[in-house]
N, CA and C of each residue as an Amber inpcrd file, in Angstrom:
protein
   405
  84.2260000 112.6310000  76.8820000  84.9810000 111.8910000  77.8980000
  84.3600000 110.5000000  78.0450000  85.2160000 109.5130000  78.1670000
  84.7240000 108.1450000  78.2810000  84.0220000 107.9270000  79.6280000
  83.1740000 106.9210000  79.6600000  82.4320000 106.6050000  80.8870000
  83.3870000 106.2400000  82.0210000  84.4640000 105.5310000  81.6910000
  85.4010000 105.1210000  82.7480000  86.1200000 106.3430000  83.3120000
  86.4890000 107.2850000  82.4730000  87.1590000 108.4970000  82.9550000
  86.2050000 109.3070000  83.8420000  84.9470000 109.3510000  83.4780000
  83.9560000 110.0420000  84.3210000  83.8800000 109.3830000  85.6920000
  83.8550000 108.0670000  85.7380000  83.8240000 107.3580000  87.0160000
  85.1010000 107.6130000  87.8160000  86.2360000 107.6360000  87.1240000
  87.4990000 107.8850000  87.8150000  87.5410000 109.2980000  88.3820000
  86.9810000 110.2640000  87.6660000  86.9450000 111.6220000  88.2050000
  86.0080000 111.7230000  89.4000000  84.9450000 110.9470000  89.3910000
  84.0710000 110.8960000  90.5690000  84.8470000 110.3310000  91.7590000
  85.6450000 109.2980000  91.5040000  86.4890000 108.7190000  92.5580000
  87.5290000 109.7340000  93.0340000  88.1280000 110.4620000  92.1040000
  89.1400000 111.4600000  92.4600000  88.5400000 112.5530000  93.3470000
  87.3360000 113.0000000  93.0250000  86.6630000 114.0180000  93.8380000
  86.3990000 113.4960000  95.2470000  86.0450000 112.2340000  95.3590000
  85.8240000 111.6270000  96.6670000  87.1070000 111.4930000  97.4660000
  88.1940000 111.1650000  96.7950000  89.4800000 111.0650000  97.4920000
  89.9390000 112.4350000  97.9990000  89.7540000 113.4640000  97.1920000
  90.0970000 114.8190000  97.6500000  89.2440000 115.2110000  98.8550000
  87.9570000 114.9180000  98.7700000  87.0450000 115.2250000  99.8770000
  87.4960000 114.5180000 101.1460000  87.8090000 113.2400000 101.0360000
  88.2130000 112.4680000 102.2130000  89.5080000 113.0110000 102.8020000
  90.4800000 113.2970000 101.9540000  91.7670000 113.8000000 102.4510000
  91.5800000 115.1150000 103.2070000  90.8340000 116.0290000 102.6300000
  90.6150000 117.3320000 103.2820000  89.8000000 117.1570000 104.5550000
  88.7380000 116.3800000 104.4780000  87.8670000 116.1570000 105.6380000
  88.6380000 115.5200000 106.7850000  89.4510000 114.5190000 106.5080000
  90.1700000 113.8220000 107.5650000  91.2730000 114.6900000 108.1600000
  91.9110000 115.5180000 107.3500000  92.9060000 116.4510000 107.9020000
  92.2170000 117.4540000 108.8080000  91.0900000 117.9910000 108.3670000
  90.3430000 118.9560000 109.1890000  89.9360000 118.2930000 110.5080000
  89.4320000 117.0730000 110.4360000  89.0250000 116.3600000 111.6440000
  90.2160000 116.0900000 112.5480000  91.3430000 115.7550000 111.9710000
  92.5670000 115.5040000 112.7340000  92.9060000 116.7020000 113.6130000
  92.6600000 117.8850000 113.0970000  92.9250000 119.1170000 113.8470000
  91.8320000 119.3880000 114.8810000  90.5900000 119.0260000 114.5710000
  89.4420000 119.4420000 115.3680000  88.9760000 118.4500000 116.4320000
  89.4660000 117.2030000 116.4350000  88.9910000 116.2410000 117.4390000
  89.3410000 116.7260000 118.8420000  88.4960000 116.3620000 119.8050000
  88.6950000 116.7900000 121.1910000  88.5020000 115.6070000 122.1340000
  88.8840000 115.8050000 123.3570000  88.6510000 114.8070000 124.3910000
  89.8510000 113.9170000 124.6360000  89.6590000 113.0360000 125.5970000
  90.7580000 112.1820000 126.0400000  91.2640000 111.2420000 124.9450000
  90.3640000 110.8210000 124.0560000  90.7760000 109.9050000 122.9980000
  91.3190000 110.6410000 121.7760000  91.3640000 111.9550000 121.8120000
  91.7290000 112.7200000 120.6170000  93.1360000 112.4620000 120.0990000
  94.1570000 112.2490000 120.9420000  95.4770000 111.9900000 120.3440000
  95.5030000 110.7450000 119.4510000  94.8870000 109.6600000 119.9210000
  94.8550000 108.4370000 119.1140000  94.0080000 108.6400000 117.8620000
  92.8360000 109.2280000 118.0300000  91.9350000 109.4640000 116.9050000
  92.5830000 110.3980000 115.8840000  93.2430000 111.4430000 116.3560000
  93.9090000 112.3800000 115.4490000  94.9700000 111.6630000 114.6230000
  95.7000000 110.7640000 115.2460000  96.7260000 110.0120000 114.5290000
  96.1460000 109.1270000 113.4400000  95.0390000 108.4620000 113.7510000
  94.3720000 107.6140000 112.7690000  93.8910000 108.4570000 111.5890000
  93.2430000 109.5790000 111.9020000  92.7180000 110.4550000 110.8490000
  93.8340000 110.9860000 109.9540000  94.9220000 111.4070000 110.5670000
  96.0390000 111.9460000 109.7930000  96.6230000 110.8780000 108.8660000
  96.8090000 109.6810000 109.3820000  97.3480000 108.6000000 108.5670000
  96.4560000 108.2480000 107.3930000  95.1560000 108.1890000 107.6330000
  94.2220000 107.8550000 106.5550000  94.1520000 108.9980000 105.5440000
  94.2400000 110.2370000 106.0010000  94.2340000 111.3830000 105.0840000
  95.3930000 111.2780000 104.0910000  96.5520000 110.8970000 104.5760000
  97.7230000 110.7430000 103.7020000  97.4700000 109.6280000 102.6820000
  96.8790000 108.5180000 103.1280000  96.5640000 107.4250000 102.2080000
  95.5880000 107.8880000 101.1310000  94.6010000 108.7070000 101.5170000
  93.6180000 109.1950000 100.5480000  94.2750000 110.0970000  99.5030000
  95.2440000 110.9100000  99.9080000  95.9600000 111.7420000  98.9430000
  96.7610000 110.8760000  97.9700000  97.3340000 109.8010000  98.4630000
  98.0660000 108.8820000  97.5810000  97.1060000 108.2240000  96.5900000
  95.9020000 107.8970000  97.0500000  94.8920000 107.3440000  96.1440000
  94.5630000 108.3610000  95.0570000  94.3530000 109.6100000  95.4710000
  94.0350000 110.6530000  94.4910000  95.1370000 110.7250000  93.4300000
  96.3760000 110.7020000  93.8680000  97.4910000 110.8030000  92.9260000
  97.4610000 109.6540000  91.9050000  97.2570000 108.4390000  92.3770000
  97.2120000 107.2810000  91.4760000  96.0380000 107.3780000  90.5030000
  94.8950000 107.8080000  91.0180000  93.7070000 107.9470000  90.1580000
  93.9350000 109.0520000  89.1340000  94.4970000 110.1720000  89.5660000
  94.7640000 111.2890000  88.6490000  95.7260000 110.8650000  87.5440000
  96.7440000 110.1100000  87.9090000  97.6890000 109.6250000  86.8960000
  96.9930000 108.7060000  85.8920000  96.0930000 107.8760000  86.3700000
  95.3670000 106.9720000  85.4730000  94.4330000 107.7580000  84.5580000
  93.7560000 108.7610000  85.1060000  92.8810000 109.6150000  84.2880000
  93.6960000 110.2650000  83.1740000  94.8560000 110.7990000  83.5250000
  95.7160000 111.4390000  82.5370000  96.1430000 110.4340000  81.4710000
  96.5320000 109.2600000  81.8870000  96.9430000 108.2290000  80.9280000
  95.8130000 107.8930000  79.9530000  94.5920000 107.8680000  80.4630000
  93.4320000 107.5300000  79.6270000  92.9600000 108.7130000  78.7850000
  93.6500000 109.8490000  78.8800000  93.3280000 110.9950000  78.0370000
  92.3760000 112.0010000  78.6540000  92.0830000 111.8400000  79.9330000
  91.1950000 112.7730000  80.6150000  91.9800000 113.8030000  81.4060000
  91.2470000 114.6920000  82.0370000  91.8360000 115.7180000  82.9000000
  91.3190000 115.4710000  84.3160000  92.2190000 115.2000000  85.2680000
  91.7750000 114.9200000  86.6390000  91.1240000 116.1450000  87.2790000
  90.0490000 115.9030000  87.9900000  89.3850000 116.9840000  88.7060000
  90.2490000 117.4730000  89.8640000  90.0740000 118.7210000  90.2020000
  90.6950000 119.2800000  91.4100000  89.6210000 119.7260000  92.3900000
  88.3730000 119.3950000  92.0810000  87.2420000 119.8060000  92.9070000
  86.8010000 118.6540000  93.7980000  86.9250000 118.8020000  95.1280000
  86.4730000 117.7210000  96.0160000  84.9550000 117.6520000  96.1070000
  84.4610000 116.4850000  96.4600000  83.0580000 116.3610000  96.8470000
  82.8440000 117.1970000  98.1080000  81.5840000 117.4860000  98.4840000
  81.3340000 118.2980000  99.6840000  81.9840000 117.7100000 100.9410000
  82.5640000 118.5830000 101.7320000  83.3070000 118.1960000 102.9300000
  82.4140000 118.3670000 104.1560000  82.3130000 117.3160000 104.9670000
  81.5420000 117.3820000 106.2110000  82.4060000 117.9800000 107.3080000
  81.8070000 118.8650000 108.0910000  82.5310000 119.4780000 109.2080000
  81.6910000 119.3480000 110.4750000  81.5550000 118.1340000 110.9290000
  80.7660000 117.8620000 112.1340000  81.5100000 118.3260000 113.3730000
  80.7600000 118.5190000 114.4540000  81.3240000 119.1310000 115.6580000
  81.6800000 118.1560000 116.7700000  81.2710000 116.9040000 116.6510000
  81.6360000 115.9320000 117.6860000  82.4410000 114.8010000 117.0540000
  83.2670000 114.1790000 117.8740000  84.0790000 113.0740000 117.3730000
  83.2070000 111.9630000 116.7910000  82.1360000 111.6100000 117.4920000
  81.2610000 110.5380000 117.0250000  80.6290000 110.8910000 115.6810000
  80.1520000 112.1070000 115.5330000  79.5280000 112.5240000 114.2660000
  80.5700000 112.5510000 113.1480000  81.7830000 112.9700000 113.4570000
  82.8500000 112.9460000 112.4540000  83.0550000 111.5200000 111.9540000
  83.1370000 110.5780000 112.8790000  83.3520000 109.1840000 112.5010000
  82.1620000 108.6210000 111.7240000  80.9580000 109.0160000 112.0940000
  79.7800000 108.5890000 111.3380000  79.8560000 109.1010000 109.9080000
  80.2680000 110.3640000 109.7370000  80.4450000 110.9320000 108.3960000
  81.4910000 110.1440000 107.6190000  82.5610000 109.7640000 108.3030000
  83.6570000 109.0420000 107.6590000  83.2360000 107.6350000 107.2550000
  82.4750000 106.9690000 108.0980000  81.9530000 105.6380000 107.7520000
  81.1140000 105.7360000 106.4860000  80.2580000 106.7270000 106.4270000
  79.3930000 106.9280000 105.2630000  80.2320000 107.2110000 104.0040000
  81.2540000 108.0560000 104.1360000  82.1240000 108.3810000 102.9940000
  82.8540000 107.1400000 102.4890000  83.3270000 106.3140000 103.4140000
  84.0400000 105.1090000 103.0110000  83.0970000 104.1100000 102.3400000
  81.8690000 103.9940000 102.8420000  80.8910000 103.1030000 102.1960000
  80.5740000 103.5770000 100.7850000  80.4360000 104.8930000 100.6030000
  80.2010000 105.4430000  99.2680000  81.3650000 105.0970000  98.3400000
  82.5940000 105.2400000  98.8360000  83.7730000 104.9250000  98.0350000
  83.8080000 103.4380000  97.6880000  83.5090000 102.5930000  98.6510000
  83.5160000 101.1490000  98.4200000  82.5300000 100.7830000  97.3080000
  81.3220000 101.3440000  97.3810000  80.3110000 101.0640000  96.3470000
  80.7950000 101.5280000  94.9670000  81.3140000 102.7530000  94.9120000
  81.7900000 103.3050000  93.6480000  82.9490000 102.4870000  93.0870000
  83.8750000 102.0990000  93.9290000  85.0550000 101.3920000  93.4580000
  84.7120000  99.9910000  92.9670000  83.7210000  99.3690000  93.5600000
  83.2570000  98.0760000  93.0450000  82.6660000  98.2550000  91.6460000
  81.9190000  99.3390000  91.4680000  81.3540000  99.6500000  90.1480000
  82.4610000  99.8910000  89.1320000  83.4920000 100.6250000  89.5350000
  84.6110000 100.9100000  88.6260000  85.3250000  99.6230000  88.2400000
  85.5590000  98.7430000  89.1940000  86.2180000  97.4660000  88.8810000
  85.3860000  96.6880000  87.8560000  84.0840000  96.6190000  88.0810000
  83.2050000  95.8890000  87.1600000  83.2160000  96.5160000  85.7700000
  83.0990000  97.8360000  85.7120000  83.0900000  98.5530000  84.4250000
  84.4240000  98.3780000  83.7100000  85.5180000  98.4920000  84.4350000
  86.8420000  98.3400000  83.8360000  87.0180000  96.9300000  83.2700000
  86.5500000  95.9300000  83.9930000  86.6550000  94.5510000  83.4970000
  85.8200000  94.3700000  82.2300000  84.6240000  94.9590000  82.2050000
  83.7830000  94.8720000  81.0060000  84.4910000  95.4810000  79.7950000
  85.2390000  96.5800000  80.0390000  85.9400000  97.2650000  78.9540000
  87.3380000  96.6910000  78.7120000  87.6710000  95.6220000  79.4260000
  88.9890000  94.9870000  79.3390000  90.1220000  95.9600000  79.6770000
  89.8270000  96.8720000  80.5950000  90.8300000  97.8160000  81.1100000
  91.3410000  97.2220000  82.4220000  92.2320000  96.2550000  82.2800000
  92.6920000  95.4790000  83.4230000  93.5520000  96.2890000  84.3880000
  94.2390000  97.2850000  83.8820000  95.0800000  98.1170000  84.7510000
  94.2080000  98.9360000  85.6930000  93.1520000  99.5540000  85.1610000
  92.2400000 100.3110000  86.0150000  91.5660000  99.3890000  87.0200000
  91.1480000  98.2170000  86.5770000  90.5090000  97.2590000  87.4860000
  91.4520000  96.8920000  88.6250000  92.7060000  96.6000000  88.2980000
  93.6700000  96.2300000  89.3340000  93.9430000  97.3870000  90.2840000
  94.0680000  98.5900000  89.7480000  94.2900000  99.7720000  90.5850000
  93.1590000  99.9220000  91.5990000  91.9320000  99.7970000  91.1420000
  90.7980000  99.9970000  92.0470000  90.5630000  98.8160000  92.9770000
  90.9990000  97.6430000  92.6000000  90.9620000  96.5250000  93.5520000
  91.9100000  96.8110000  94.7120000  93.0840000  97.3600000  94.4060000
  94.0450000  97.7140000  95.4600000  93.5030000  98.8240000  96.3570000
  92.9670000  99.8590000  95.7430000  92.4360000 100.9790000  96.5240000
  91.2310000 100.5170000  97.3400000  90.4160000  99.6590000  96.7770000
  89.2470000  99.1180000  97.4800000  89.6590000  98.4210000  98.7710000
  90.7590000  97.7080000  98.7440000  91.2710000  97.0570000  99.9530000
  91.5440000  98.0950000 101.0430000  92.1780000  99.2030000 100.6650000
  92.4510000 100.2810000 101.6260000  91.1580000 100.8860000 102.1590000
  90.1900000 101.1290000 101.2700000  88.9360000 101.7580000 101.6920000
  88.1790000 100.8520000 102.6650000  88.1940000  99.5550000 102.4310000
  87.5480000  98.6430000 103.3670000  88.2580000  98.6680000 104.7170000
  89.5800000  98.8010000 104.6980000  90.3370000  98.9270000 105.9450000
  89.9790000 100.2210000 106.6690000  89.8520000 101.3160000 105.9380000
  89.4560000 102.5920000 106.5560000  88.0680000 102.4590000 107.1780000
  87.1500000 101.8520000 106.4390000  85.7910000 101.6460000 106.9480000
  85.8340000 100.8400000 108.2450000  86.6360000  99.7930000 108.2620000
  86.7640000  98.9620000 109.4610000  87.3070000  99.7810000 110.6350000
  88.3420000 100.5690000 110.3990000  88.9230000 101.3880000 111.4710000
  87.8930000 102.3640000 112.0300000  87.1690000 103.0450000 111.1510000
  86.1940000 104.0300000 111.6180000  85.0400000 103.3620000 112.3680000
  84.5460000 102.2320000 111.8680000  83.4420000 101.5670000 112.5730000
  83.9080000 101.0200000 113.9110000  85.1490000 100.5390000 113.9780000
  85.6940000 100.0430000 115.2400000  85.8420000 101.1910000 116.2400000
  86.3040000 102.3270000 115.8080000  86.4390000 103.4840000 116.7080000
  85.0930000 103.9750000 117.2320000  84.0420000 103.7920000 116.4360000
  82.7070000 104.2260000 116.8780000  82.1140000 103.3270000 117.9560000
  82.6090000 102.1050000 118.0950000  82.0310000 101.1670000 119.0680000
  82.4610000 101.4910000 120.4730000
């Protein structure tokens, strides 16, 4: 398997983890702010599934097999801890996606680079939303 496909599968596993984690959190949040927080989590979970789909399609196009195994899912018990976990997950994704863009450009795989530049924009937005909610 090519190095880029390995990186894309790492990204796919992270997207699956985020989608599952955020859906679980959407169900489990409590307190007065929970309706708003649940809505944010649900919306971002859907975006993460769309990211997974795009990444999986790209992996398939490049001749790989997309993973169906998510990275480990955090199941924290407080809203604040959930958001802290989410901030950390988004930062990990941001770092990885920057690496993928750089690697794709080195390999002149401009389609993969463009795909991850687009997804990176979403991940930075998710990071911003989660850090803002924590304040």
